[in-house]
C-alpha positions as CSV (number, residue, x, y, z in Angstrom):
1,M,-98.9,89.8,-69.9
2,E,-100.6,92.6,-67.8
3,H,-101.3,91.7,-64.2
4,S,-104.9,90.9,-63.6
5,S,-105.3,93.9,-61.2
6,G,-104.7,96.0,-64.2
7,R,-101.3,97.2,-62.5
8,Q,-98.9,98.4,-64.9
9,I,-95.1,99.2,-65.0
10,P,-94.7,103.2,-65.0
11,V,-92.5,104.5,-67.6
12,V,-90.6,107.6,-66.2
13,V,-89.0,109.8,-68.9
14,L,-85.9,111.5,-67.3
15,A,-84.8,114.6,-69.6
16,G,-82.8,117.8,-69.2
17,F,-80.0,119.6,-70.8
18,L,-76.3,118.4,-71.1
19,G,-74.8,118.4,-67.6
20,S,-78.0,119.0,-65.6
21,G,-77.3,115.8,-63.7
22,K,-79.6,113.2,-65.2
23,T,-77.3,110.2,-64.9
24,T,-76.3,111.3,-61.4
25,L,-80.1,111.2,-60.4
26,L,-80.7,107.8,-62.2
27,N,-77.5,106.3,-60.5
28,H,-79.2,107.6,-57.2
29,L,-82.5,105.9,-57.9
30,L,-80.7,102.6,-58.9
31,H,-78.9,102.3,-55.6
32,H,-81.7,103.8,-53.4
33,S,-84.7,101.8,-55.0
34,G,-86.2,100.4,-51.9
35,G,-86.1,96.8,-53.2
36,S,-87.7,97.9,-56.5
37,R,-86.1,96.7,-59.6
38,I,-85.6,99.5,-62.0
39,G,-84.9,98.9,-66.0
40,A,-83.5,101.9,-67.9
41,V,-83.3,102.8,-71.3
42,V,-80.2,105.0,-71.7
43,N,-80.7,107.3,-74.7
44,D,-77.3,108.8,-75.3
45,F,-76.4,111.1,-78.3
46,G,-72.9,110.4,-79.5
47,A,-70.6,107.7,-81.0
48,I,-69.3,106.9,-77.2
49,E,-72.1,106.2,-75.0
50,I,-70.7,107.7,-71.9
51,D,-74.0,107.8,-70.1
52,A,-74.5,104.2,-70.9
53,M,-71.0,103.2,-69.6
54,A,-71.7,105.1,-66.3
55,V,-74.7,103.1,-65.3
56,A,-74.0,99.9,-67.2
57,G,-72.4,98.3,-63.9
58,A,-75.5,99.1,-61.8
59,L,-78.0,97.9,-64.4
60,G,-76.5,94.9,-65.7
61,D,-79.0,93.2,-68.4
62,S,-81.5,95.7,-67.5
63,T,-79.7,98.2,-69.6
64,L,-80.9,99.0,-73.0
65,S,-78.9,101.7,-74.8
66,L,-80.5,103.1,-77.8
67,G,-77.0,104.1,-79.2
68,N,-75.8,106.7,-81.5
69,G,-78.7,109.0,-82.2
70,C,-81.5,110.7,-80.8
71,L,-84.6,108.6,-80.0
72,C,-86.9,111.5,-80.3
73,C,-86.0,111.7,-84.0
74,A,-87.4,108.3,-84.7
75,V,-90.4,108.1,-87.2
76,D,-92.6,106.1,-84.9
77,G,-92.4,104.4,-81.7
78,S,-91.9,101.0,-83.1
79,E,-88.3,101.0,-81.6
80,L,-89.0,102.2,-78.3
81,D,-91.8,99.5,-78.1
82,V,-89.1,96.7,-78.6
83,Y,-87.2,97.9,-75.7
84,L,-90.4,98.4,-73.4
85,E,-91.3,94.9,-74.5
86,R,-88.1,93.5,-73.3
87,L,-88.3,95.5,-69.9
88,A,-91.9,94.9,-69.2
89,R,-91.7,91.1,-69.8
90,P,-93.0,89.5,-66.4
91,S,-89.5,87.3,-66.3
92,A,-87.7,90.5,-65.8
93,G,-89.5,91.5,-62.5
94,I,-89.2,95.3,-63.4
95,D,-91.2,97.4,-61.3
96,V,-90.6,100.9,-63.0
97,I,-88.7,101.8,-66.5
98,V,-87.0,105.0,-66.7
99,I,-85.9,106.3,-70.1
100,E,-82.9,108.7,-69.6
101,A,-83.1,110.9,-72.6
102,S,-80.2,112.5,-74.4
103,G,-79.5,116.1,-73.5
104,L,-80.5,117.0,-76.9
105,A,-83.9,115.1,-76.9
106,E,-87.1,116.8,-77.2
107,P,-89.0,115.7,-74.2
108,Q,-92.4,116.3,-75.9
109,E,-91.9,113.7,-78.2
110,L,-90.5,111.1,-75.8
111,V,-93.6,111.7,-73.8
112,R,-95.7,111.4,-77.1
113,M,-94.0,108.0,-77.8
114,V,-94.7,106.4,-74.6
115,L,-98.1,107.5,-74.4
116,A,-98.5,106.2,-78.1
117,S,-97.2,102.8,-77.0
118,E,-99.5,100.0,-77.6
119,H,-98.0,97.8,-74.9
120,P,-100.6,96.7,-72.5
121,G,-98.0,96.3,-69.5
122,I,-96.8,100.0,-69.3
123,V,-98.4,103.2,-68.2
124,Y,-97.1,106.8,-68.3
125,G,-95.2,107.5,-65.2
126,G,-94.3,111.3,-65.9
127,L,-91.9,113.5,-67.4
128,V,-89.1,114.6,-64.9
129,E,-87.0,117.7,-66.1
130,V,-83.9,118.1,-64.3
131,V,-82.3,121.7,-64.3
132,D,-78.6,122.7,-63.5
133,A,-79.4,125.6,-60.9
134,A,-75.8,126.9,-61.0
135,E,-76.1,127.1,-64.8
136,F,-79.6,128.0,-65.1
137,A,-79.2,131.4,-66.5
138,R,-76.5,130.5,-68.9
139,T,-78.8,127.5,-70.0
140,R,-81.9,129.7,-70.5
141,A,-79.6,131.9,-72.8
142,G,-78.1,129.2,-74.8
143,H,-81.4,126.9,-75.0
144,P,-84.4,129.3,-74.7
145,E,-86.6,126.2,-75.3
146,I,-86.0,125.0,-71.8
147,D,-89.0,127.5,-70.8
148,R,-91.3,125.4,-73.0
149,H,-89.8,122.0,-71.6
150,L,-90.4,123.2,-68.1
151,G,-93.9,123.9,-69.0
152,L,-94.5,120.3,-70.2
153,A,-92.8,118.9,-67.3
154,D,-94.8,116.8,-64.4
155,L,-91.8,117.1,-61.8
156,V,-88.9,119.4,-62.1
157,V,-85.6,118.6,-60.1
158,V,-83.6,121.8,-59.7
159,N,-80.1,120.1,-59.0
160,K,-76.8,121.5,-57.9
161,L,-78.4,123.8,-55.6
162,D,-75.3,123.6,-53.4
163,R,-73.4,125.2,-56.4
164,A,-76.0,128.1,-56.9
165,K,-75.1,131.5,-55.6
166,D,-78.7,132.7,-56.3
167,A,-80.6,129.2,-55.6
168,E,-83.8,130.9,-54.1
169,R,-84.0,133.2,-57.2
170,V,-83.5,130.2,-59.4
171,L,-86.2,128.1,-57.7
172,D,-88.6,131.2,-58.1
173,V,-88.1,131.5,-61.8
174,V,-88.5,127.8,-62.2
175,R,-91.7,127.7,-60.3
176,S,-92.9,130.8,-62.5
177,L,-92.4,128.6,-65.7
178,V,-94.1,125.4,-64.8
179,D,-97.7,124.5,-65.4
180,R,-99.0,123.0,-61.9
181,A,-95.6,120.7,-61.8
182,A,-94.1,119.7,-58.5
183,V,-90.7,121.7,-58.1
184,V,-88.1,119.7,-56.0
185,P,-84.9,121.3,-54.9
186,A,-81.9,118.7,-54.7
187,T,-78.1,118.4,-54.6
188,H,-76.1,115.3,-56.3
189,G,-79.5,114.3,-57.9
190,R,-80.7,113.0,-54.6
191,V,-84.5,112.7,-55.1
192,D,-86.5,110.1,-52.8
193,P,-87.5,107.3,-55.0
194,E,-90.8,107.0,-53.3
195,F,-91.8,110.4,-55.0
196,L,-91.3,108.8,-58.4
197,F,-92.6,105.2,-57.9
198,D,-93.6,102.7,-55.5
199,C,-90.9,101.1,-53.6
200,R,-90.9,97.7,-52.0
201,P,-88.7,98.0,-48.9
202,G,-88.0,94.7,-47.4
203,E,-89.8,92.3,-50.0
204,E,-87.6,89.3,-50.6
205,R,-87.2,88.9,-54.4
206,V,-86.1,85.5,-54.7
207,G,-83.5,84.9,-57.6
208,Q,-83.2,88.5,-58.5
209,L,-80.8,91.1,-57.6
210,S,-81.8,94.1,-55.5
211,F,-80.0,97.2,-56.5
212,D,-79.7,98.1,-52.9
213,D,-77.1,95.3,-52.7
214,L,-74.6,97.0,-55.3
215,P,-71.7,98.8,-54.3
216,R,-72.2,102.6,-53.8
217,H,-70.1,105.1,-56.0
218,G,-68.5,108.1,-54.5
219,P,-68.0,109.7,-51.1
220,A,-71.2,111.8,-51.3
221,D,-73.3,108.4,-51.2
222,A,-72.8,107.9,-47.5
223,D,-75.5,110.2,-46.4
224,E,-77.7,110.0,-49.5
225,H,-80.6,108.4,-48.0
226,T,-81.3,110.5,-44.9
227,E,-84.4,112.1,-43.5
228,H,-83.7,115.2,-45.7
229,L,-84.8,113.3,-48.7
230,H,-88.3,112.7,-47.3
231,A,-88.7,116.3,-46.5
232,A,-88.7,117.1,-50.3
233,Y,-92.2,115.7,-50.6
234,D,-95.6,115.6,-48.6
235,S,-98.0,112.8,-48.4
236,L,-101.8,112.7,-48.0
237,S,-103.7,109.5,-47.3
238,L,-107.4,109.1,-47.2
239,A,-109.8,106.1,-46.4
240,S,-113.5,106.4,-46.7
241,A,-116.1,103.8,-45.9
242,A,-118.6,105.8,-47.7
243,P,-118.6,105.7,-51.7
244,L,-117.5,108.7,-53.5
245,D,-119.6,110.9,-56.2
246,P,-118.0,110.5,-59.4
247,R,-118.9,114.0,-60.6
248,R,-117.5,115.6,-57.6
249,L,-114.3,113.5,-57.8
250,I,-113.7,114.4,-61.3
251,R,-114.0,118.2,-60.6
252,F,-111.4,117.6,-58.0
253,L,-109.1,115.7,-60.1
254,D,-109.5,118.2,-63.2
255,S,-108.6,121.1,-60.8
256,R,-105.8,119.6,-59.0
257,P,-103.5,122.0,-57.5
258,E,-99.9,123.1,-58.4
259,G,-97.3,120.6,-56.8
260,L,-99.7,117.5,-56.4
261,Y,-97.6,115.1,-58.5
262,R,-99.1,111.5,-57.9
263,I,-102.2,110.2,-56.9
264,K,-102.9,106.3,-56.5
265,G,-105.4,104.2,-54.7
266,Y,-108.7,102.5,-55.1
267,I,-112.1,104.1,-55.3
268,D,-115.6,102.8,-54.5
269,F,-118.4,104.6,-56.3
270,G,-121.1,102.7,-54.6
271,P,-124.3,102.9,-56.4
272,Y,-122.9,104.2,-59.6
273,D,-121.1,101.0,-60.1
274,T,-121.8,98.1,-57.5
275,G,-119.7,95.6,-59.3
276,N,-116.4,97.3,-59.4
277,R,-113.8,99.1,-57.8
278,Y,-111.6,101.6,-59.7
279,A,-107.9,101.8,-59.2
280,V,-106.6,105.4,-60.1
281,H,-103.4,106.4,-61.5
282,A,-102.6,110.2,-62.0
283,V,-99.2,111.6,-62.4
284,G,-98.8,115.2,-63.5
285,R,-101.9,115.9,-65.6
286,F,-102.0,112.3,-66.7
287,L,-104.9,110.4,-65.3
288,R,-106.3,107.1,-65.9
289,F,-108.9,104.7,-64.2
290,Y,-108.9,100.9,-64.0
291,P,-112.3,99.1,-63.3
292,E,-111.9,95.7,-61.7
293,A,-114.0,93.3,-59.8
294,W,-113.9,93.6,-55.9
295,P,-112.0,90.9,-54.6
296,A,-114.1,88.2,-52.7
297,G,-114.7,89.2,-49.1
298,A,-112.9,92.6,-49.7
299,E,-114.1,95.6,-47.5
300,R,-115.8,98.1,-49.8
301,L,-113.3,101.1,-48.9
302,T,-112.0,104.1,-50.9
303,Q,-108.3,104.4,-50.3
304,L,-106.1,107.1,-51.9
305,V,-102.8,108.3,-51.4
306,L,-101.8,111.9,-52.8
307,I,-98.1,112.8,-52.9
308,G,-96.7,116.3,-54.0
309,T,-94.5,119.1,-52.8
310,G,-95.8,122.2,-51.0
311,I,-99.4,120.8,-51.1
312,D,-102.0,122.0,-48.7
313,A,-102.6,118.7,-46.9
314,A,-105.5,119.9,-44.8
315,T,-107.4,121.7,-47.7
316,L,-106.9,118.7,-50.0
317,R,-108.5,116.4,-47.4
318,K,-111.4,118.7,-47.1
319,E,-111.8,118.8,-50.9
320,L,-111.7,115.0,-51.0
321,E,-114.3,114.7,-48.1
322,A,-116.6,116.8,-50.1
323,C,-116.5,114.2,-52.9
324,V,-118.2,111.6,-50.8
325,A,-121.9,110.7,-52.2
326,D,-124.8,111.9,-50.5
327,A,-127.8,109.6,-50.1
328,P,-127.5,106.8,-52.6
329,H,-129.3,107.4,-55.9
330,T,-129.2,106.4,-59.5
331,D,-127.4,108.8,-61.9
332,E,-127.0,107.0,-65.3
333,Q,-124.7,109.8,-66.5
334,G,-122.7,110.2,-63.1
335,M,-119.8,108.1,-64.5
336,W,-119.3,109.7,-67.8
337,G,-116.6,111.8,-66.4
338,V,-114.8,108.8,-65.0
339,L,-115.2,106.8,-68.2
340,R,-113.4,109.4,-70.2
341,Y,-110.4,108.2,-68.4
342,V,-110.7,104.2,-68.8
343,R,-108.7,102.5,-71.4
344,E,-110.8,101.3,-74.2
345,P,-111.5,97.3,-73.8
346,E,-109.2,96.5,-76.9
347,D,-106.2,98.1,-75.1
348,Q,-106.7,96.0,-72.0
349,R,-105.8,92.7,-73.6
350,G,-102.5,91.3,-72.3
């Protein structure tokens, strides 16, 4: 059942061609989850599920492998819904679901299946495309479709930069192929999990195993969670006691800049909707609002956090501040743009 606040479990699609480092990145997230529980769907192609075996020890019964075959070849999303149902049940205590796609999977179809899911407890968490920087030229030559995949991604992790002789050139080419996606350089799949989902540092999870308590694998893990991880992304917070103008905010959101990966928080639209605040969830180009009643006694504030890479925080702050409403007035059509991104009532059952 969905939380009464409308909070849903984000489902992140982790894609990339064979050998790009998807499993390494997933293992890194599992062992540096900040107290959060990660449920994984490992979509391995082949008779022997090597990828599933590589993470099975870390995931335990939160592991669901789709086995021989490619998920994106399924006729519909009903099979995926079964797995999402198991991981999204409240008793599992899962905070984020990661679908590690086969190296032969079609990312667009995986994303479509997540978006088409009728499960009320999950929400799209972004398409993360992993690129092997050292083999990028050869990968493009053998798989020209990678250019299209990069154009679809919400976040691109350019991995194995330490092995690439022309790392800067690879980064430049990747940035030229994305469509406003955030591009993050990495080695050994080390991406700060805070970039992908909300961690819960220090939270007591009674009766549940924290992945941070699991043994780490490999000598490279010793310095994985150092400050250089946090340098890979930028964040901006905004709090406003004055309500926001919905028309201005939608213009800002519809034109959000390259590299801005996530937006989260609560918005007060003041006279445009006096009874509700609006939780906002944006990842890449995906945007959704969740109206909910103001908690009793809560101060009416807009509180937003923006996360990205290479973003101009000062400019974004000015643009957000320009969304503050002028003198209160009634605009019956002012909320139409916001309501386009609100789920239909029949989809909010849980």
